[in-house]
Structures are given as C-alpha cells and as structure tokens.
LUMVOSE-348609 format. One record per residue: residue in one letter; x, y, z of N, C-alpha, C, CB in turn; chain. Coordinates in pm, whole numbers. Each point is the difference from the previous one (the first is absolute). Glycine has a CB too. Layout:
<pts>
+------+--------+--------+--------+--------+--------+--------+--------+--------+--------+--------+--------+--------+-------+
: rest :    n.x :    n.y :    n.z :   ca.x :   ca.y :   ca.z :    c.x :    c.y :    c.z :   cb.x :   cb.y :   cb.z : kette :
+------+--------+--------+--------+--------+--------+--------+--------+--------+--------+--------+--------+--------+-------+
:    A :      X :      Y :      Z :      X :      Y :      Z :      X :      Y :      Z :      X :      Y :      Z :     A :
...
+------+--------+--------+--------+--------+--------+--------+--------+--------+--------+--------+--------+--------+-------+
</pts>
This chain:
<pts>
+------+--------+--------+--------+--------+--------+--------+--------+--------+--------+--------+--------+--------+-------+
: rest :    n.x :    n.y :    n.z :   ca.x :   ca.y :   ca.z :    c.x :    c.y :    c.z :   cb.x :   cb.y :   cb.z : kette :
+------+--------+--------+--------+--------+--------+--------+--------+--------+--------+--------+--------+--------+-------+
:    M :  11335 :  10168 :  11875 :    -27 :   -103 :    100 :   -141 :     19 :     52 :    245 :    -13 :     64 :     A :
:    I :   -317 :    -98 :    -49 :   -136 :     10 :     52 :    -14 :    -86 :    126 :    -89 :     42 :   -233 :     A :
:    R :    -17 :    -15 :    306 :    -35 :    -76 :    119 :   -146 :    -40 :    -11 :    172 :    122 :    142 :     A :
:    L :   -210 :   -225 :    -68 :   -141 :    -39 :      8 :    -55 :     39 :    135 :     38 :   -191 :   -158 :     A :
:    R :   -165 :    229 :    157 :    -72 :     22 :    124 :   -144 :    -46 :    -23 :    150 :    196 :     68 :     A :
:    P :   -222 :   -227 :     39 :   -141 :    -38 :    -19 :    -78 :    114 :    -66 :     15 :   -151 :    202 :     A :
:    Y :   -112 :    112 :   -283 :    -90 :     94 :    -68 :    -70 :     89 :    101 :    -33 :   -164 :   -186 :     A :
:    K :     16 :    291 :    149 :    -80 :     96 :     76 :   -111 :     51 :    -92 :    199 :     67 :    147 :     A :
:    S :   -308 :    -26 :    -89 :   -112 :     49 :    -81 :     41 :    110 :    -97 :   -151 :    -58 :    187 :     A :
:    C :    241 :    145 :   -146 :     43 :    111 :    -87 :     72 :    -50 :   -125 :     19 :    145 :    203 :     A :
:    D :     33 :   -268 :   -202 :     70 :    -55 :   -116 :    -95 :    -24 :   -117 :    163 :   -105 :    154 :     A :
:    S :   -290 :     88 :   -125 :    -97 :    -31 :   -105 :     -8 :    111 :   -104 :   -129 :   -134 :    164 :     A :
:    E :    157 :    257 :   -125 :     -3 :    111 :    -96 :    106 :    -17 :   -107 :    -87 :    151 :    179 :     A :
:    A :    209 :   -186 :   -140 :    106 :    -22 :    -98 :    -31 :   -120 :    -87 :    166 :    101 :    158 :     A :
:    I :   -210 :   -210 :    -98 :    -31 :   -121 :    -76 :   -105 :     29 :   -106 :     57 :   -142 :    199 :     A :
:    A :   -164 :    211 :   -160 :   -107 :     33 :    -94 :     51 :     85 :   -116 :   -166 :    -13 :    188 :     A :
:    E :    260 :    105 :   -161 :     56 :     84 :   -106 :     78 :    -82 :   -103 :     14 :    189 :    164 :     A :
:    W :     46 :   -300 :   -122 :     78 :    -82 :    -91 :    -87 :    -83 :    -94 :    179 :     -8 :    172 :     A :
:    V :   -306 :    -12 :   -135 :    -92 :    -79 :    -82 :    -69 :     98 :    -95 :    -36 :   -177 :    185 :     A :
:    K :    110 :    218 :   -289 :    -40 :    111 :    -86 :   -100 :    -37 :   -109 :    220 :     95 :     45 :     A :
:    D :   -226 :   -221 :    -83 :    -94 :    -38 :   -106 :    -53 :   -141 :     26 :    121 :    148 :   -166 :     A :
:    E :   -216 :   -188 :     87 :    -68 :   -128 :     23 :     93 :   -120 :    -20 :   -212 :    108 :    -72 :     A :
:    T :    306 :    -98 :    -19 :     94 :   -111 :    -20 :     88 :    -19 :    123 :     -1 :     43 :   -249 :     A :
:    V :     56 :     65 :    302 :     80 :     -9 :    123 :    -86 :    -56 :    113 :    144 :    196 :    -74 :     A :
:    F :   -268 :   -149 :     83 :    -95 :    -48 :    101 :    -16 :   -151 :     -8 :   -120 :    220 :     -9 :     A :
:    Q :     97 :   -272 :   -111 :    -19 :   -144 :    -17 :    127 :    -78 :     28 :   -176 :     48 :   -169 :     A :
:    K :    291 :     -1 :    123 :    126 :    -72 :     23 :     36 :      0 :    148 :     77 :     63 :   -229 :     A :
:    W :   -115 :     40 :    301 :     27 :     10 :    143 :    -91 :    -95 :     79 :     71 :    239 :    -31 :     A :
:    G :   -178 :   -284 :    -28 :    -95 :    -85 :     72 :   -120 :     79 :     48 :    187 :   -146 :     69 :     A :
:    G :   -209 :    257 :   -133 :   -102 :     94 :     42 :   -142 :    -52 :      3 :    146 :    166 :    -88 :     A :
:    E :   -174 :   -274 :     15 :   -136 :    -53 :      1 :    -44 :    -37 :    142 :     33 :    -86 :   -233 :     A :
:    R :     62 :     61 :    321 :    -34 :    -29 :    140 :    -50 :    125 :     72 :    173 :   -181 :      2 :     A :
:    F :   -153 :    297 :    -62 :    -42 :    127 :     59 :   -127 :     54 :    -65 :    239 :     48 :     52 :     A :
:    G :   -299 :   -126 :   -141 :   -120 :     45 :    -70 :     35 :     44 :   -141 :   -102 :     71 :    218 :     A :
:    E :     36 :     34 :   -262 :     22 :     48 :   -136 :     94 :    119 :      0 :   -227 :    -81 :    -64 :     A :
:    Y :    293 :    100 :    -51 :     87 :    115 :    -21 :    -88 :    124 :    -12 :    178 :   -142 :   -113 :     A :
:    P :   -139 :    256 :    164 :    126 :     31 :     67 :     -5 :    -34 :    149 :     39 :    182 :   -168 :     A :
:    V :     78 :   -200 :    225 :     13 :    -25 :    143 :     49 :    128 :     65 :     49 :   -248 :    -37 :     A :
:    N :    -85 :    267 :    163 :     49 :    118 :     71 :     52 :    -42 :    137 :   -165 :    150 :   -122 :     A :
:    A :    223 :    -54 :    193 :     63 :    -29 :    129 :    -99 :    -59 :    100 :    160 :    186 :    -42 :     A :
:    N :   -283 :   -137 :     45 :    -99 :    -50 :     94 :    -36 :   -146 :    -26 :    -90 :    231 :     20 :     A :
:    I :     82 :   -268 :   -148 :    -32 :   -139 :    -36 :    113 :    -92 :     44 :   -138 :     79 :   -197 :     A :
:    I :    262 :    -39 :    168 :    116 :    -82 :     39 :      6 :    -15 :    151 :    125 :     77 :   -204 :     A :
:    D :   -136 :     33 :    275 :      9 :     -5 :    146 :   -112 :    -83 :     61 :    110 :    224 :     -3 :     A :
:    A :   -231 :   -213 :    -51 :   -112 :    -80 :     51 :     25 :   -149 :    -23 :   -157 :    192 :    -44 :     A :
:    K :    212 :   -227 :    -71 :     31 :   -141 :    -29 :     97 :    -54 :    104 :    -39 :     38 :   -246 :     A :
:    Y :    137 :     44 :    285 :    101 :    -43 :     94 :    -52 :      2 :    144 :    174 :     85 :   -155 :     A :
:    K :   -236 :     23 :    194 :    -40 :     19 :    140 :   -133 :    -69 :     33 :    122 :    216 :     -3 :     A :
:    N :   -218 :   -209 :    -86 :   -134 :    -54 :     30 :    -19 :   -143 :    -48 :    -86 :    230 :    -14 :     A :
:    D :    153 :   -266 :    -95 :    -20 :   -132 :    -61 :    120 :    -93 :     19 :   -149 :    108 :   -166 :     A :
:    N :    251 :    -65 :    242 :    118 :    -83 :     24 :     59 :    -54 :   -129 :    -95 :    -61 :    222 :     A :
:    G :     92 :    144 :   -329 :     56 :    -41 :   -128 :    -67 :   -122 :    -59 :    212 :     96 :     74 :     A :
:    D :   -339 :   -119 :    -39 :    -79 :   -116 :    -43 :     48 :   -131 :     63 :    -42 :    118 :   -213 :     A :
:    C :    126 :   -111 :    314 :     44 :   -122 :     68 :   -100 :    -38 :    108 :    242 :     57 :    -46 :     A :
:    V :   -279 :   -183 :     49 :    -98 :    -48 :     98 :     61 :     -4 :    140 :   -112 :   -135 :   -180 :     A :
:    E :    233 :     84 :    189 :     67 :    -11 :    129 :     36 :    139 :     50 :     89 :   -228 :    -60 :     A :
:    P :   -110 :    256 :    189 :     26 :    135 :     51 :    147 :     40 :     -1 :   -200 :    -29 :    140 :     A :
:    D :    293 :    -66 :   -127 :    142 :     33 :      3 :     68 :    -58 :   -123 :     -1 :      4 :    252 :     A :
:    N :    -39 :     46 :   -369 :     51 :    -59 :   -123 :     21 :    103 :   -109 :   -114 :   -210 :     61 :     A :
:    F :    123 :    335 :    -28 :     12 :    103 :   -103 :    102 :    103 :     46 :   -239 :    -36 :    -75 :     A :
:    Y :    348 :     47 :     -1 :    111 :     86 :     38 :     37 :     93 :   -115 :     84 :   -177 :    158 :     A :
:    P :   -142 :    296 :   -162 :     39 :     96 :   -104 :    125 :     78 :     41 :   -241 :     20 :    -69 :     A :
:    W :    331 :     -1 :    -26 :    127 :     67 :     23 :     15 :    119 :    -92 :    102 :   -216 :     72 :     A :
:    T :    -28 :    314 :    -22 :     32 :    118 :    -78 :    151 :     16 :     -5 :   -219 :    112 :     64 :     A :
:    A :    269 :    -86 :   -183 :    143 :     29 :    -17 :     18 :    151 :      2 :     38 :   -212 :   -136 :     A :
:    I :     59 :    256 :    214 :     30 :    143 :      7 :    148 :     22 :    -30 :   -185 :     36 :    171 :     A :
:    D :    216 :     81 :   -224 :    139 :     30 :    -31 :     65 :     74 :    118 :    -55 :     11 :   -247 :     A :
:    D :    176 :     37 :    227 :     74 :     67 :    108 :    -65 :    130 :     46 :    205 :   -101 :    -92 :     A :
:    H :   -298 :    153 :     13 :    -70 :    123 :     36 :   -141 :    -29 :     52 :    133 :    124 :   -173 :     A :
:    N :   -157 :   -251 :    208 :   -131 :    -47 :     49 :   -112 :     20 :   -103 :     75 :     53 :    230 :     A :
:    R :    -38 :    -49 :   -356 :    -98 :     11 :   -108 :    -46 :   -141 :    -37 :    107 :    214 :    -87 :     A :
:    V :   -237 :   -231 :     72 :    -57 :   -129 :    -40 :     38 :    -28 :   -145 :   -194 :     27 :    163 :     A :
:    V :    262 :   -141 :   -186 :     47 :    -33 :   -135 :    -54 :   -133 :    -52 :    206 :    130 :     51 :     A :
:    G :   -263 :   -212 :     35 :    -51 :   -129 :    -44 :    -89 :    -62 :    105 :    203 :    -32 :   -138 :     A :
:    H :   -268 :    -78 :     98 :    -97 :    -64 :     88 :    -22 :   -145 :    -46 :   -112 :    224 :     47 :     A :
:    F :     87 :   -311 :     48 :    -43 :   -137 :    -29 :    -62 :    -59 :    126 :    181 :    -29 :   -176 :     A :
:    I :   -245 :    -85 :    161 :    -59 :    -68 :    115 :     56 :   -141 :     11 :   -210 :    138 :    -22 :     A :
:    M :    201 :   -191 :    143 :     33 :   -140 :     26 :   -124 :    -62 :     66 :    252 :     47 :     26 :     A :
:    R :   -275 :   -174 :    -55 :   -105 :    -74 :     70 :     35 :   -148 :     -4 :   -176 :    175 :    -60 :     A :
:    Y :    139 :   -243 :    167 :     17 :   -145 :      1 :   -105 :    -61 :    -92 :     93 :      3 :    237 :     A :
:    T :    -62 :   -119 :   -294 :    -94 :    -65 :    -90 :    -38 :   -138 :     51 :     96 :    128 :   -192 :     A :
:    G :   -222 :   -162 :    175 :    -48 :   -133 :     34 :     15 :    -37 :    145 :     54 :    -62 :   -228 :     A :
:    G :    -52 :    160 :    318 :     14 :    -30 :    141 :    137 :    -53 :     39 :   -240 :    -45 :      1 :     A :
:    D :    337 :     61 :    -89 :    135 :    -54 :     22 :     95 :    114 :     35 :    -45 :   -191 :   -161 :     A :
:    N :     96 :    192 :    285 :     89 :    109 :     40 :    143 :    -21 :    -47 :   -146 :     35 :    198 :     A :
:    R :    168 :   -132 :   -286 :    133 :    -19 :    -59 :      6 :     55 :   -142 :     32 :   -204 :    142 :     A :
:    Q :   -147 :    257 :   -188 :     -6 :     50 :   -136 :    -69 :    136 :     -4 :     -6 :   -236 :    -86 :     A :
:    L :     71 :    332 :     21 :    -55 :    135 :    -17 :    -24 :     27 :   -147 :    119 :     81 :    206 :     A :
:    R :   -212 :      7 :   -231 :    -23 :     51 :   -135 :     19 :    150 :      2 :   -162 :   -188 :    -54 :     A :
:    F :    240 :    238 :    -41 :     14 :    143 :    -20 :   -103 :     43 :   -104 :    249 :     -5 :     58 :     A :
:    G :   -297 :    126 :    -47 :    -96 :     51 :    -97 :     -9 :    151 :      4 :   -127 :   -211 :     20 :     A :
:    W :     44 :    263 :   -109 :    -28 :    143 :    -12 :    129 :     81 :      0 :   -220 :    -36 :    115 :     A :
:    V :    316 :    -13 :   -192 :    131 :     64 :     -9 :    -11 :    120 :    -94 :    120 :   -220 :     44 :     A :
:    I :    -72 :    335 :      3 :     -1 :    119 :    -84 :    111 :     94 :     47 :   -250 :    -24 :    -42 :     A :
:    V :    308 :     93 :    -54 :    105 :     97 :     26 :    -41 :    131 :    -65 :    181 :   -180 :     12 :     A :
:    D :   -145 :    290 :     50 :    -24 :    133 :    -57 :     43 :     -3 :   -146 :     33 :    114 :    225 :     A :
:    D :   -125 :    -82 :   -317 :     31 :    -10 :   -142 :    114 :     93 :    -42 :   -238 :    -60 :    -39 :     A :
:    A :    264 :    166 :    112 :    113 :     89 :    -31 :    133 :    -64 :     37 :   -149 :    197 :     37 :     A :
:    L :    146 :   -306 :     41 :    123 :    -64 :     46 :     20 :   -140 :    -57 :    -21 :    132 :    208 :     A :
:    R :    -67 :   -174 :   -297 :     12 :   -135 :    -56 :    128 :    -12 :    -81 :   -250 :    -22 :     -5 :     A :
:    E :    298 :   -101 :     -3 :    123 :    -36 :    -72 :    125 :     60 :     63 :   -136 :    -15 :   -209 :     A :
:    K :    129 :     43 :    340 :    117 :     52 :     72 :     39 :    -92 :    115 :    -69 :    233 :    -61 :     A :
:    G :      9 :   -352 :     67 :     37 :    -97 :    101 :    -79 :      6 :    130 :    220 :     10 :    -98 :     A :
:    Y :   -317 :     79 :    107 :    -78 :     10 :    124 :    -84 :   -125 :     26 :     -6 :    248 :    -31 :     A :
:    G :    -54 :   -301 :    -73 :    -80 :   -122 :     16 :     85 :   -117 :     47 :   -153 :     82 :   -178 :     A :
:    K :    271 :    -95 :    119 :     91 :   -108 :     40 :     43 :     17 :    146 :     81 :    -19 :   -238 :     A :
:    Q :    -44 :    142 :    276 :     39 :     24 :    139 :   -115 :    -30 :     96 :    160 :    175 :    -78 :     A :
:    M :   -280 :   -131 :     42 :   -117 :    -19 :     86 :    -29 :   -148 :     19 :    -93 :    219 :    -79 :     A :
:    L :     92 :   -294 :    -30 :    -32 :   -143 :     11 :    113 :    -77 :     68 :   -140 :     19 :   -206 :     A :
:    T :    264 :     22 :    187 :    112 :    -65 :     69 :    -15 :     17 :    151 :    149 :     42 :   -199 :     A :
:    L :   -185 :     79 :    242 :    -24 :     22 :    143 :   -119 :    -83 :     49 :     94 :    232 :    -22 :     A :
:    G :   -198 :   -240 :    -59 :   -116 :    -81 :     37 :     35 :   -147 :     14 :   -144 :    163 :   -118 :     A :
:    L :    227 :   -213 :     26 :     42 :   -140 :      8 :     88 :    -24 :    123 :    -12 :    -16 :   -250 :     A :
:    K :     98 :    110 :    279 :     84 :    -12 :    120 :    -88 :    -10 :    124 :    185 :    130 :   -112 :     A :
:    Y :   -286 :    -46 :    121 :    -93 :     -4 :    113 :    -76 :   -134 :      3 :    -24 :    253 :    -11 :     A :
:    A :    -24 :   -295 :   -105 :    -77 :   -123 :     -8 :     81 :   -122 :     45 :   -131 :    101 :   -188 :     A :
:    F :    254 :   -111 :    140 :     81 :   -117 :     30 :     71 :      9 :    136 :     31 :    -29 :   -244 :     A :
:    D :     19 :    146 :    279 :     78 :     13 :    123 :    -85 :     26 :    124 :    185 :     85 :   -139 :     A :
:    I :   -290 :     -7 :    127 :    -82 :     36 :    116 :   -121 :    -91 :     14 :     76 :    237 :    -24 :     A :
:    L :   -150 :   -253 :    -86 :   -120 :    -84 :      5 :     33 :   -149 :    -16 :   -130 :    191 :    -92 :     A :
:    A :    250 :   -220 :     48 :     49 :   -138 :    -14 :    -86 :    -86 :    -93 :     92 :     20 :    229 :     A :
:    V :   -139 :     41 :   -338 :    -74 :    -78 :    -98 :     98 :    -80 :    -85 :   -186 :    171 :     -4 :     A :
:    E :    133 :   -272 :    -63 :     82 :    -83 :    -87 :    -16 :     35 :   -147 :    -19 :   -180 :    169 :     A :
:    R :    -92 :    249 :   -200 :    -32 :     26 :   -141 :    -79 :    129 :    -11 :      0 :   -247 :    -52 :     A :
:    V :     30 :    326 :    -52 :    -76 :    121 :    -31 :    -46 :    -12 :   -145 :    131 :    143 :    168 :     A :
:    T :   -258 :   -112 :   -194 :    -54 :     -5 :   -135 :    -44 :    140 :    -42 :    -74 :   -239 :     33 :     A :
:    I :     60 :    253 :   -163 :    -49 :    125 :    -58 :    -56 :    -33 :   -138 :    170 :    143 :    129 :     A :
:    G :   -266 :    -67 :   -173 :    -54 :    -17 :   -135 :     21 :    128 :    -79 :   -171 :   -165 :     84 :     A :
:    V :    189 :    149 :   -215 :     18 :    117 :    -87 :    -70 :    -29 :   -133 :    222 :     60 :    111 :     A :
:    F :   -292 :     39 :   -160 :    -62 :    -16 :   -131 :    108 :    -14 :   -106 :   -202 :    132 :     73 :     A :
:    E :    179 :   -220 :   -170 :    102 :    -30 :   -100 :     39 :    121 :    -84 :    -87 :   -231 :     -6 :     A :
:    N :      4 :    332 :      0 :     31 :    118 :    -80 :     65 :    112 :     82 :   -190 :    -60 :   -148 :     A :
:    N :    235 :     27 :    269 :     64 :     98 :     86 :    150 :    -32 :      8 :   -215 :     33 :    135 :     A :
:    A :    283 :    -11 :   -247 :    143 :    -36 :    -11 :     87 :     68 :    105 :    -36 :    -33 :   -242 :     A :
:    P :     17 :    161 :    273 :     87 :     61 :    102 :    -13 :    -68 :    137 :    -20 :    216 :   -123 :     A :
:    A :   -103 :   -248 :    163 :    -19 :    -68 :    129 :     62 :   -140 :     -4 :   -212 :    131 :     39 :     A :
:    L :    191 :   -203 :   -148 :     58 :   -134 :    -14 :    152 :      6 :     12 :   -193 :    -69 :   -147 :     A :
:    M :    256 :    165 :     81 :    146 :     15 :     10 :     42 :     32 :    143 :      8 :     79 :   -238 :     A :
:    C :    -83 :      7 :    305 :     32 :     36 :    138 :     -7 :   -123 :     90 :    -89 :    233 :    -40 :     A :
:    Y :    -18 :   -310 :     27 :    -18 :   -117 :     87 :    109 :   -103 :    -26 :   -248 :     40 :      3 :     A :
:    K :    284 :    -59 :   -128 :    110 :    -93 :    -31 :    133 :     51 :     57 :   -121 :    -71 :   -209 :     A :
:    S :    139 :    203 :    208 :    127 :     57 :     47 :     24 :    -21 :    149 :    -19 :    168 :   -181 :     A :
:    V :    -90 :   -188 :    259 :     18 :    -27 :    143 :     -2 :   -150 :     30 :   -108 :    220 :     50 :     A :
:    G :     88 :   -303 :   -154 :     11 :   -143 :     19 :   -127 :    -81 :    -17 :    178 :     56 :    148 :     A :
:    F :   -290 :      8 :   -181 :   -122 :    -77 :    -24 :     16 :    -81 :   -128 :   -140 :    175 :    119 :     A :
:    N :     84 :   -297 :   -118 :      2 :    -89 :   -115 :   -142 :    -26 :    -46 :    213 :   -106 :     79 :     A :
:    E :   -231 :     94 :   -209 :   -131 :    -31 :    -56 :    -37 :   -143 :     38 :     35 :    162 :   -192 :     A :
:    V :   -161 :   -180 :    236 :    -47 :   -131 :     40 :   -106 :    -52 :    -96 :     50 :     58 :    238 :     A :
:    E :   -145 :     28 :   -274 :   -107 :    -41 :    -90 :    -68 :    122 :    -59 :    -35 :   -212 :    131 :     A :
:    I :    -41 :    188 :   -237 :    -83 :    105 :    -58 :   -145 :    -35 :     30 :    169 :     50 :   -184 :     A :
:    V :   -241 :     46 :    238 :   -142 :    -16 :     26 :    -73 :     79 :   -108 :     34 :    -30 :    253 :     A :
:    Y :   -112 :    -41 :   -332 :    -68 :     65 :   -111 :   -124 :     71 :     53 :     86 :   -173 :   -163 :     A :
:    G :    -99 :    300 :    127 :   -111 :     76 :     53 :    -30 :    124 :    -81 :     57 :    -86 :    222 :     A :
:    Q :   -146 :    165 :   -169 :    -44 :    123 :    -63 :     25 :    117 :     93 :   -174 :   -124 :   -132 :     A :
:    P :    217 :    238 :     93 :     24 :     36 :   -140 :    132 :    -54 :    -54 :   -135 :    203 :     40 :     A :
:    W :    227 :   -246 :     50 :    129 :    -51 :    -46 :     37 :   -125 :     79 :     73 :    232 :    -66 :     A :
:    N :     16 :   -311 :     10 :     53 :   -116 :     71 :     93 :     48 :    111 :    -18 :   -145 :   -208 :     A :
:    I :     27 :     65 :    315 :     83 :     34 :    115 :    116 :    -98 :      8 :   -199 :     95 :    123 :     A :
:    I :    319 :    -42 :   -108 :    118 :    -83 :     24 :     15 :     -9 :    151 :    116 :     68 :   -221 :     A :
:    E :   -131 :   -189 :    273 :     21 :    -23 :    143 :    148 :    -24 :     23 :   -234 :    -97 :     29 :     A :
:    M :    287 :    160 :     74 :    143 :     -8 :     29 :     20 :    -34 :    148 :     53 :    167 :   -184 :     A :
:    E :     65 :   -219 :    215 :     32 :    -30 :    139 :    149 :     16 :     23 :   -194 :   -158 :     13 :     A :
:    I :    226 :    172 :    114 :    138 :     -4 :     43 :      1 :    -77 :    132 :     61 :    222 :   -116 :     A :
:    K :     26 :   -320 :    124 :     12 :    -79 :    122 :    124 :     44 :     76 :   -118 :   -195 :   -108 :     A :
:    K :    112 :    183 :    238 :    111 :     46 :     83 :    132 :    -63 :    -44 :   -159 :     31 :    191 :     A :
:    E :    159 :   -159 :   -222 :    126 :    -65 :    -37 :     52 :     46 :   -135 :    -70 :   -197 :    134 :     A :
:    N :    -14 :    261 :   -215 :     42 :     48 :   -131 :     20 :    151 :     -3 :   -122 :   -189 :   -102 :     A :
:    L :    111 :    254 :    216 :      5 :    145 :      9 :    136 :     52 :    -42 :   -169 :     -7 :    182 :     A :
:    L :    169 :    108 :   -270 :    124 :     69 :    -34 :     45 :     77 :    124 :    -63 :     19 :   -247 :     A :
:    K :    187 :     -5 :    264 :     49 :     77 :    116 :    -33 :    146 :    -20 :    185 :   -165 :     41 :     A :
:    Y :   -243 :    224 :     61 :    -42 :    140 :     -6 :    100 :     91 :     61 :   -230 :    -72 :      6 :     A :
+------+--------+--------+--------+--------+--------+--------+--------+--------+--------+--------+--------+--------+-------+
</pts>
C-alpha cells in the first residue's frame, strides 16, 4: 500500500537514482531538465526555483509516493493546462526501477486521480506517453486513461491520453 505526499527536496535524490540511463531520461521527459545525466540538485532546482517551468505561480504540484516504511517509491507532477482549472495534466511519472511491474505506478496514479477529481474537482486529466514506452502505456490504460491522439515528434511520437471524470473507473 502506498500514500501520496507533497514532494520534498530530499526526494530528488531517489528520483535522480531512478534515471539510470539516457533512454530512461528521455522517456521520463528529462529534456526539460537539460542534458543527461540529471542529478538531485538539477531536479530540485527545476521544482523549487523554476516552478517546474510553469508560468503561473500556483500551477505546479509535484507528488511523491511512499510505502508503509516511508520509503520513496514513485513520483509524478500535476499542473493545470491552458489556464483552465477544470483540467490537469500529469507528467514526469517515474517509479523506483526495482519496484516496477508490481503495481506501484497504478496505485500512485489512482491516488493522484482521486485527488484530482475529488479534491481539486477537475473534469479531465491528461497525460502523454512516448509510443515506445509500453509499460507506461499499459499502466495508464489500467487506471482508465484513453488514447486521444498521436503527436508526431522527435525522438519518438507521443500518445496523448485523457480520462474524464464521468468515465473514471471506480478506484
């Protein structure tokens, strides 16, 4: 069982350890952090000093998933898109690579969706995934995200996904 809590600076050390190679870096969205390799200081500065690249001051919500032993097991961010407080975007989703394929990502995103729909009262949550990231795509589908469109790009195409409150699977 996992819980979510707001990101703390100390979490950046675990997150940086999970980004073990350049492919993981790119699939995670690492280009927003500069060039590979990324480290804890770069991640924390992006969050604390650059507001996760969000222009609006109250538009960046990084979350950390912790297990029953308060061990950091996953991470993702939420942000409103297009100035619309009825729509959130999830991003920078990552789970401890030693714990992948054990349901932690699904649990983490399910909790995030519950918060988004029940607390923030949004109507829609979006997420993007590179087409060559099959494990992430399966995870997102397992919590109820549906494919909306493919955005052709470099280095890989992006599958845009969404979940609307009225279509939400029961959590």
